[in-house]
Kinemage of the C-alpha trace (Angstrom):
@kinemage 1
@onewidth
@group {chain A} dominant
@subgroup {mainchain}
@vectorlist {calphas} color= white
{ca unk a 1} P 47.958 92.362 77.250
{ca unk a 2} L 51.546 91.325 77.916
{ca unk a 3} L 52.836 91.954 81.389
{ca unk a 4} L 55.047 95.014 81.492
{ca unk a 5} L 58.657 94.559 82.484
{ca unk a 6} L 59.449 95.555 86.053
{ca unk a 7} L 60.778 99.101 86.328
{ca unk a 8} L 63.364 97.675 88.741
{ca unk a 9} L 64.548 94.895 86.430
{ca unk a 10} L 67.651 96.851 85.424
{ca unk a 11} L 69.079 96.485 88.959
{ca unk a 12} L 69.798 92.753 88.608
{ca unk a 13} L 71.464 93.361 85.234
{ca unk a 14} L 73.627 96.112 86.681
{ca unk a 15} L 74.672 93.878 89.574
{ca unk a 16} L 75.605 91.134 87.119
{ca unk a 17} L 77.759 93.618 85.202
{ca unk a 18} L 79.539 94.602 88.419
{ca unk a 19} L 80.173 90.937 89.211
{ca unk a 20} L 81.663 90.235 85.783
{ca unk a 21} L 83.978 93.238 86.023
{ca unk a 22} L 85.097 92.249 89.562
{ca unk a 23} L 83.762 95.594 90.765
{ca unk a 24} L 81.138 94.185 93.128
{ca unk a 25} L 81.604 95.012 96.809
{ca unk a 26} L 80.376 93.741 100.137
{ca unk a 27} L 81.143 94.556 103.748
{ca unk a 28} L 83.779 92.752 105.806
{ca unk a 29} L 82.728 92.667 109.486
{ca unk a 30} L 85.544 93.344 111.943
{ca unk a 31} L 84.981 91.912 115.406
{ca unk a 32} L 85.751 93.989 118.473
{ca unk a 33} L 87.822 97.152 118.528
{ca unk a 34} L 89.982 98.353 115.710
{ca unk a 35} L 93.733 98.613 116.102
{ca unk a 36} L 96.939 97.215 114.683
{ca unk a 37} L 95.525 93.705 115.125
{ca unk a 38} L 91.911 92.969 114.272
{ca unk a 39} L 89.722 89.878 114.034
{ca unk a 40} L 88.286 88.961 110.636
{ca unk a 41} L 86.146 85.836 110.243
{ca unk a 42} L 87.328 84.597 113.606
{ca unk a 43} L 91.063 84.927 112.946
{ca unk a 44} L 93.543 87.655 113.921
{ca unk a 45} L 95.048 89.826 111.197
{ca unk a 46} L 97.620 92.581 111.194
{ca unk a 47} L 95.655 95.644 110.151
{ca unk a 48} L 97.116 97.787 107.361
{ca unk a 49} L 93.749 98.916 105.952
{ca unk a 50} L 92.666 101.466 108.546
{ca unk a 51} L 92.626 105.277 108.542
{ca unk a 52} L 93.065 105.242 112.337
{ca unk a 53} L 96.491 106.806 111.869
{ca unk a 54} L 97.195 107.679 115.503
{ca unk a 55} L 95.646 104.511 116.929
{ca unk a 56} L 93.032 106.477 118.892
{ca unk a 57} L 89.762 104.892 117.724
{ca unk a 58} L 90.090 102.134 120.321
{ca unk a 59} L 91.633 104.321 123.035
{ca unk a 60} L 89.885 103.973 126.392
{ca unk a 61} L 90.116 107.735 126.971
{ca unk a 62} L 87.984 108.470 123.915
{ca unk a 63} L 85.484 105.826 125.009
{ca unk a 64} L 85.301 107.322 128.505
{ca unk a 65} L 84.771 110.826 127.102
{ca unk a 66} L 81.993 109.556 124.828
{ca unk a 67} L 80.303 107.721 127.697
{ca unk a 68} L 80.470 110.795 129.923
{ca unk a 69} L 78.920 112.934 127.177
{ca unk a 70} L 76.082 110.446 126.745
{ca unk a 71} L 75.423 110.550 130.472
{ca unk a 72} L 75.365 114.364 130.413
{ca unk a 73} L 73.620 115.083 127.106
{ca unk a 74} L 71.979 111.826 126.004
{ca unk a 75} L 72.662 109.763 122.898
{ca unk a 76} L 71.513 112.225 120.251
{ca unk a 77} L 71.558 115.950 119.614
{ca unk a 78} L 67.782 115.755 118.875
{ca unk a 79} L 67.685 118.460 116.233
{ca unk a 80} L 69.588 120.788 113.946
{ca unk a 81} L 72.174 123.010 115.583
{ca unk a 82} L 70.133 126.177 114.895
{ca unk a 83} L 67.044 124.731 116.603
{ca unk a 84} L 67.424 122.267 119.491
{ca unk a 85} L 70.632 120.430 118.583
{ca unk a 86} L 73.385 122.729 119.872
{ca unk a 87} L 75.279 121.669 123.000
{ca unk a 88} L 78.261 123.170 124.850
{ca unk a 89} L 80.363 120.209 123.698
{ca unk a 90} L 79.973 121.445 120.098
{ca unk a 91} L 81.447 124.837 121.018
{ca unk a 92} L 84.319 123.167 122.856
{ca unk a 93} L 85.106 120.933 119.890
{ca unk a 94} L 84.983 123.780 117.368
{ca unk a 95} L 87.337 125.856 119.505
{ca unk a 96} L 89.734 122.903 119.795
{ca unk a 97} L 89.707 122.385 116.003
{ca unk a 98} L 90.390 126.068 115.360
{ca unk a 99} L 93.371 125.962 117.741
{ca unk a 100} L 94.709 122.789 116.117
{ca unk a 101} L 94.405 124.295 112.640
{ca unk a 102} L 95.636 127.761 113.608
{ca unk a 103} L 92.464 129.512 112.415
{ca unk a 104} L 89.940 131.923 113.906
{ca unk a 105} L 86.921 129.622 113.947
{ca unk a 106} L 85.516 126.241 112.923
{ca unk a 107} L 82.163 124.642 112.174
{ca unk a 108} L 81.440 120.967 112.891
{ca unk a 109} L 79.270 118.824 110.585
{ca unk a 110} L 77.780 115.362 111.012
{ca unk a 111} L 80.248 113.959 108.453
{ca unk a 112} L 83.136 115.066 106.291
{ca unk a 113} L 81.110 114.268 103.182
{ca unk a 114} L 78.385 116.690 104.304
{ca unk a 115} L 81.002 119.327 105.061
{ca unk a 116} L 82.345 119.172 101.510
{ca unk a 117} L 78.949 119.066 99.789
{ca unk a 118} L 77.533 121.950 101.771
{ca unk a 119} L 80.559 124.224 101.841
{ca unk a 120} L 81.208 124.086 98.103
{ca unk a 121} L 77.528 124.747 97.331
{ca unk a 122} L 77.504 127.693 99.756
{ca unk a 123} L 80.583 129.329 98.245
{ca unk a 124} L 79.752 129.060 94.526
{ca unk a 125} L 76.768 128.593 92.213
{ca unk a 126} L 75.852 128.607 88.509
{ca unk a 127} L 77.522 131.983 87.981
{ca unk a 128} L 80.890 130.702 89.177
{ca unk a 129} L 83.868 128.509 88.247
{ca unk a 130} L 85.391 125.517 90.046
{ca unk a 131} L 88.843 124.296 89.018
{ca unk a 132} L 89.499 120.869 90.527
{ca unk a 133} L 92.230 118.223 90.670
{ca unk a 134} L 91.244 115.058 88.811
{ca unk a 135} L 91.987 112.824 91.829
{ca unk a 136} L 89.838 114.741 94.297
{ca unk a 137} L 87.764 112.704 96.736
{ca unk a 138} L 84.229 111.739 95.735
{ca unk a 139} L 82.746 114.275 98.177
{ca unk a 140} L 84.632 117.121 96.496
{ca unk a 141} L 83.613 115.939 93.043
{ca unk a 142} L 79.976 115.563 94.065
{ca unk a 143} L 79.949 118.916 95.841
{ca unk a 144} L 81.294 120.593 92.702
{ca unk a 145} L 78.551 119.027 90.545
{ca unk a 146} L 75.765 119.879 92.963
{ca unk a 147} L 76.873 123.491 93.308
{ca unk a 148} L 75.819 124.202 89.714
{ca unk a 149} L 79.114 125.957 89.003
{ca unk a 150} L 81.073 125.381 85.808
{ca unk a 151} L 83.589 122.652 86.689
{ca unk a 152} L 86.965 122.328 84.945
{ca unk a 153} L 89.246 119.433 85.939
{ca unk a 154} L 93.017 119.636 85.628
{ca unk a 155} L 95.334 116.623 85.511
{ca unk a 156} L 96.589 115.513 88.883
{ca unk a 157} L 98.929 118.116 90.431
{ca unk a 158} L 99.668 119.640 86.984
{ca unk a 159} L 100.135 123.279 87.894
{ca unk a 160} L 100.576 124.374 84.297
{ca unk a 161} L 97.091 123.054 83.500
{ca unk a 162} L 95.641 124.765 86.565
{ca unk a 163} L 97.209 128.036 85.468
{ca unk a 164} L 95.925 127.589 81.918
{ca unk a 165} L 92.381 126.996 83.182
{ca unk a 166} L 92.519 130.144 85.289
{ca unk a 167} L 94.003 132.182 82.464
{ca unk a 168} L 91.380 131.088 79.935
{ca unk a 169} L 88.257 130.959 82.093
{ca unk a 170} L 88.548 133.043 85.260
{ca unk a 171} L 87.439 136.320 83.686
{ca unk a 172} L 84.159 134.779 82.483
{ca unk a 173} L 82.851 134.020 85.976
{ca unk a 174} L 81.868 135.940 89.087
{ca unk a 175} L 83.772 133.823 91.641
{ca unk a 176} L 86.329 131.060 91.282
{ca unk a 177} L 87.109 128.208 93.671
{ca unk a 178} L 90.174 125.959 93.336
{ca unk a 179} L 89.428 122.616 95.000
{ca unk a 180} L 91.958 119.961 95.979
{ca unk a 181} L 92.733 117.280 98.513
{ca unk a 182} L 95.814 117.997 100.591
{ca unk a 183} L 96.713 114.305 100.914
{ca unk a 184} L 95.245 112.182 98.122
{ca unk a 185} L 93.635 109.252 99.872
{ca unk a 186} L 94.082 106.606 97.180
{ca unk a 187} L 97.642 107.562 96.204
{ca unk a 188} L 99.315 109.022 99.301
{ca unk a 189} L 100.922 112.067 97.669
{ca unk a 190} L 100.402 115.726 98.547
{ca unk a 191} L 99.116 118.656 96.536
{ca unk a 192} L 101.584 121.505 95.761
{ca unk a 193} L 99.620 123.836 98.012
{ca unk a 194} L 101.995 126.848 98.148
{ca unk a 195} L 102.051 127.090 94.347
{ca unk a 196} L 98.268 126.592 94.142
{ca unk a 197} L 97.762 129.455 96.586
{ca unk a 198} L 100.124 131.656 94.552
{ca unk a 199} L 98.116 131.019 91.388
{ca unk a 200} L 94.828 131.580 93.202
{ca unk a 201} L 96.052 134.918 94.538
{ca unk a 202} L 97.137 135.977 91.061
{ca unk a 203} L 93.759 135.109 89.539
{ca unk a 204} L 91.557 136.254 92.433
{ca unk a 205} L 90.355 132.748 93.282
{ca unk a 206} L 89.416 131.100 96.563
{ca unk a 207} L 91.089 127.813 97.569
{ca unk a 208} L 89.361 124.942 99.345
{ca unk a 209} L 91.589 122.117 100.579
{ca unk a 210} L 90.343 118.824 102.040
{ca unk a 211} L 92.572 117.809 104.961
{ca unk a 212} L 90.804 114.508 105.702
{ca unk a 213} L 94.071 112.540 105.535
{ca unk a 214} L 96.298 115.403 106.694
{ca unk a 215} L 94.778 116.434 110.023
{ca unk a 216} L 96.443 114.607 112.902
{ca unk a 217} L 98.957 113.178 110.437
{ca unk a 218} L 101.203 115.954 109.104
{ca unk a 219} L 102.699 119.100 110.566
{ca unk a 220} L 104.664 119.768 113.732
{ca unk a 221} L 101.489 119.757 115.852
{ca unk a 222} L 99.315 117.549 113.644
{ca unk a 223} L 97.629 120.571 112.087
{ca unk a 224} L 97.764 118.906 108.673
{ca unk a 225} L 99.357 119.485 105.291
{ca unk a 226} L 98.575 123.198 105.517
{ca unk a 227} L 100.858 123.376 108.558
{ca unk a 228} L 103.398 120.954 107.057
{ca unk a 229} L 103.666 123.065 103.887
{ca unk a 230} L 103.929 126.355 105.845
{ca unk a 231} L 100.651 127.792 104.528
{ca unk a 232} L 98.862 128.648 107.759
{ca unk a 233} L 99.226 132.370 107.132
{ca unk a 234} L 97.529 132.133 103.721
{ca unk a 235} L 93.767 132.740 103.298
{ca unk a 236} L 91.978 129.499 102.402
{ca unk a 237} L 89.111 127.195 103.347
{ca unk a 238} L 90.114 124.029 105.185
{ca unk a 239} L 87.813 121.026 105.437
{ca unk a 240} L 88.457 117.759 107.211
{ca unk a 241} L 87.068 114.821 109.095
{ca unk a 242} L 87.022 113.636 112.689
{ca unk a 243} L 86.763 109.992 111.641
{ca unk a 244} L 90.361 109.202 110.692
{ca unk a 245} L 93.337 110.275 112.818
{ca unk a 246} L 90.977 111.724 115.443
{ca unk a 247} L 89.204 108.395 115.928
{ca unk a 248} L 85.605 109.641 116.035
{ca unk a 249} L 82.956 110.700 113.493
{ca unk a 250} L 82.009 113.966 111.843
{ca unk a 251} L 83.512 116.685 109.690
{ca unk a 252} L 84.545 120.309 110.001
{ca unk a 253} L 85.283 123.506 108.117
{ca unk a 254} L 87.779 125.965 109.530
{ca unk a 255} L 88.983 129.392 108.488
{ca unk a 256} L 88.289 133.028 109.254
{ca unk a 257} L 85.529 133.971 111.679
{ca unk a 258} L 83.761 135.752 108.822
{ca unk a 259} L 83.824 132.611 106.655
{ca unk a 260} L 82.429 130.421 109.437
{ca unk a 261} L 79.666 132.909 110.239
{ca unk a 262} L 78.679 132.931 106.558
{ca unk a 263} L 78.656 129.113 106.346
{ca unk a 264} L 76.614 128.858 109.533
{ca unk a 265} L 73.926 130.883 107.780
{ca unk a 266} L 74.179 129.482 104.239
{ca unk a 267} L 75.268 125.833 104.350
{ca unk a 268} L 72.272 123.550 103.813
{ca unk a 269} L 74.032 120.352 104.933
{ca unk a 270} L 74.681 121.983 108.322
{ca unk a 271} L 71.455 123.958 108.739
{ca unk a 272} L 69.038 121.171 107.812
{ca unk a 273} L 70.566 118.143 109.531
{ca unk a 274} L 70.806 116.934 113.110
{ca unk a 275} L 73.865 118.088 114.996
{ca unk a 276} L 76.799 115.780 115.622
{ca unk a 277} L 76.084 113.418 118.522
{ca unk a 278} L 77.502 114.464 121.916
{ca unk a 279} L 79.464 111.215 122.139
{ca unk a 280} L 81.235 111.794 118.812
{ca unk a 281} L 81.950 115.421 119.674
{ca unk a 282} L 83.439 114.499 123.061
{ca unk a 283} L 85.560 111.715 121.590
{ca unk a 284} L 86.994 114.026 118.915
{ca unk a 285} L 87.730 116.776 121.440
{ca unk a 286} L 89.583 114.252 123.613
{ca unk a 287} L 91.560 112.999 120.604
{ca unk a 288} L 92.773 116.547 119.906
{ca unk a 289} L 93.816 116.895 123.554
{ca unk a 290} L 95.753 113.600 123.366
{ca unk a 291} L 97.437 114.764 120.161
{ca unk a 292} L 98.728 117.821 122.060
{ca unk a 293} L 99.782 115.768 125.090
{ca unk a 294} L 101.435 112.918 123.170
{ca unk a 295} L 103.326 114.394 120.184
{ca unk a 296} L 105.380 111.198 119.955
{ca unk a 297} L 102.430 109.650 118.115
{ca unk a 298} L 103.070 112.008 115.189
{ca unk a 299} L 106.787 111.246 115.237
{ca unk a 300} L 106.195 107.504 115.284
{ca unk a 301} L 103.612 107.723 112.515
{ca unk a 302} L 106.056 109.570 110.252
{ca unk a 303} L 108.796 107.070 111.105
{ca unk a 304} L 106.556 104.111 110.271
{ca unk a 305} L 105.644 105.560 106.877
{ca unk a 306} L 109.294 106.182 106.056
{ca unk a 307} L 110.280 102.715 107.233
{ca unk a 308} L 107.646 101.017 105.073
{ca unk a 309} L 108.866 102.879 101.966
{ca unk a 310} L 112.488 102.049 102.777
{ca unk a 311} L 111.701 98.350 103.093
{ca unk a 312} L 109.768 98.327 99.809
{ca unk a 313} L 112.700 100.078 98.119
{ca unk a 314} L 115.148 97.484 99.422
{ca unk a 315} L 113.014 94.665 98.039
{ca unk a 316} L 112.448 96.574 94.761
{ca unk a 317} L 108.683 96.591 95.165
{ca unk a 318} L 107.254 99.537 93.235
{ca unk a 319} L 104.769 101.899 94.846
{ca unk a 320} L 103.128 105.214 94.040
{ca unk a 321} L 104.806 108.432 95.169
{ca unk a 322} L 103.862 109.089 98.781
{ca unk a 323} L 104.673 111.556 101.557
{ca unk a 324} L 102.065 110.212 103.952
{ca unk a 325} L 101.123 107.045 105.873
{ca unk a 326} L 99.319 105.875 102.713
{ca unk a 327} L 101.461 103.666 100.471
{ca unk a 328} L 99.961 102.040 97.359
{ca unk a 329} L 101.317 99.245 95.187
{ca unk a 330} L 99.872 99.381 91.637
{ca unk a 331} L 98.317 96.127 90.385
{ca unk a 332} L 97.396 95.339 86.791
{ca unk a 333} L 93.654 94.655 87.172
{ca unk a 334} L 90.743 94.178 89.561
{ca unk a 335} L 90.824 90.364 89.526
{ca unk a 336} L 94.526 90.342 90.429
{ca unk a 337} L 94.224 92.823 93.275
{ca unk a 338} L 91.286 90.889 94.759
{ca unk a 339} L 93.314 87.672 94.622
{ca unk a 340} L 96.301 89.356 96.253
{ca unk a 341} L 94.136 90.799 99.005
{ca unk a 342} L 92.668 87.372 99.714
{ca unk a 343} L 96.101 85.709 99.777
{ca unk a 344} L 97.347 88.303 102.248
{ca unk a 345} L 94.332 87.713 104.501
{ca unk a 346} L 95.007 83.996 104.455
{ca unk a 347} L 98.455 84.805 105.828
{ca unk a 348} L 97.072 87.092 108.526
{ca unk a 349} L 97.585 90.489 106.820
{ca unk a 350} L 94.672 92.824 106.101
{ca unk a 351} L 95.374 95.274 103.247
{ca unk a 352} L 92.782 97.169 101.212
{ca unk a 353} L 92.392 95.843 97.659
{ca unk a 354} L 91.174 98.980 95.885
{ca unk a 355} L 89.763 98.811 92.356
{ca unk a 356} L 87.481 100.666 89.971
{ca unk a 357} L 85.265 102.586 90.194
{ca unk a 358} L 86.853 103.898 93.414
{ca unk a 359} L 90.094 104.403 91.465
{ca unk a 360} L 90.765 104.225 87.731
{ca unk a 361} L 93.460 101.549 88.223
{ca unk a 362} L 93.731 98.852 90.880
{ca unk a 363} L 96.165 98.926 93.771
{ca unk a 364} L 96.961 97.452 97.176
{ca unk a 365} L 96.474 100.362 99.577
{ca unk a 366} L 98.496 100.061 102.770
{ca unk a 367} L 98.160 102.476 105.674
{ca unk a 368} L 100.462 102.514 108.664
{ca unk a 369} L 99.498 103.595 112.157
{ca unk a 370} L 101.563 105.184 114.898
{ca unk a 371} L 100.971 102.032 116.932
{ca unk a 372} L 102.455 99.598 114.398
{ca unk a 373} L 105.781 98.103 115.414
{ca unk a 374} L 108.779 97.672 113.140
{ca unk a 375} L 108.167 93.928 113.295
{ca unk a 376} L 104.595 94.468 112.042
{ca unk a 377} L 105.873 96.356 109.000
{ca unk a 378} L 108.608 93.781 108.346
{ca unk a 379} L 105.999 91.037 108.346
{ca unk a 380} L 103.803 93.006 105.922
{ca unk a 381} L 106.605 93.618 103.433
{ca unk a 382} L 108.045 90.119 103.506
{ca unk a 383} L 104.579 88.622 103.064
{ca unk a 384} L 103.894 90.843 100.062
{ca unk a 385} L 107.220 90.282 98.317
{ca unk a 386} L 106.676 86.722 96.987
{ca unk a 387} L 103.073 87.508 96.038
{ca unk a 388} L 104.097 90.413 93.813
{ca unk a 389} L 106.615 88.400 91.798
{ca unk a 390} L 105.429 87.879 88.237
{ca unk a 391} L 102.274 89.975 88.584
{ca unk a 392} L 103.167 92.267 85.697
{ca unk a 393} L 102.192 95.335 87.669
{ca unk a 394} L 102.130 98.792 86.078
{ca unk a 395} L 104.957 101.243 86.747
{ca unk a 396} L 105.097 103.159 90.007
{ca unk a 397} L 104.213 106.589 88.678
{ca unk a 398} L 100.579 107.715 88.630
{ca unk a 399} L 99.487 105.649 85.621
{ca unk a 400} L 95.793 106.403 85.355
{ca unk a 401} L 94.113 108.956 83.102
{ca unk a 402} L 91.349 111.305 84.101
{ca unk a 403} L 87.919 109.709 84.431
């Protein structure tokens, strides 16, 4: 009898396919703390690939708060929040998030991904409708699929398509949830939130907005795109992460006290997982306090984003529309963006070379931090300029179709 083929034999073939397409990935170890300058493979690089927008991940005050929490509570929460995993530091963090976001209450998760998966599944099921932007983060897309709801995707920020979906489909479902990022992480642009909320109100739909790249970045107090777009008074569900501008780890949902009480009782990814570690909770709480005490970080972050775009404009380097610290230069294919990323690293600049399947089309993704200097940004732009010449890059508008 012939030996049967291994049931795992397909894995090697799939890896080979990824290699041929230049889609294969591997980790890049960064030595020491993060910051505007990092060490990669033993050499210093200017860091324009981080989501540490306020420069707090390496702040000694966050480290001290985390160490103090470990000394008080230990290294782990030891159980789910409803059993043995709840600590006073969790209450303090949730209250701080609610104040930052201008809401009644908040609920902290072990990651932003878990917050999105669990919240969407708690709000809707197979009887319901989700209408979602095509560029939503993976966690929003996965949460929509796992909820069992009917999912309709509208083209990126196309309000007329969103309205058409609601007009044609809303009446056939019990509940409806409109789902969108506030700041789109791989493009840098914002959703038209006021208009989305107007449509949702007209069609009796809930709105869930992911503020992962808005919290601590936009708004007069760092409250996010919801604050920046003057929508704090509108009913909606806000989700975000503690791992970007707030320099820690974890996720949150914030909104009305009634919403949070419901999610506390119905969200599987919160109920059935270990609570956020005391160290992470303390670090995030301290980051929010620093954000209040040092508002100049927000001002400098906004200035740095504007300055980067101005310099690219002067050198006629095309980039995707952006109102955030995320600025992306479109590149024609995966092989080219990998080569550009490597050339930049050789010259001491670390920029994310993003390619499919993370995004439909390749791009250099640059992120500025509040702690970057003008000289840092000048060096980035003038290093990129000669590399982009003759690359045949696609135009600067959003060029990719729905997946």
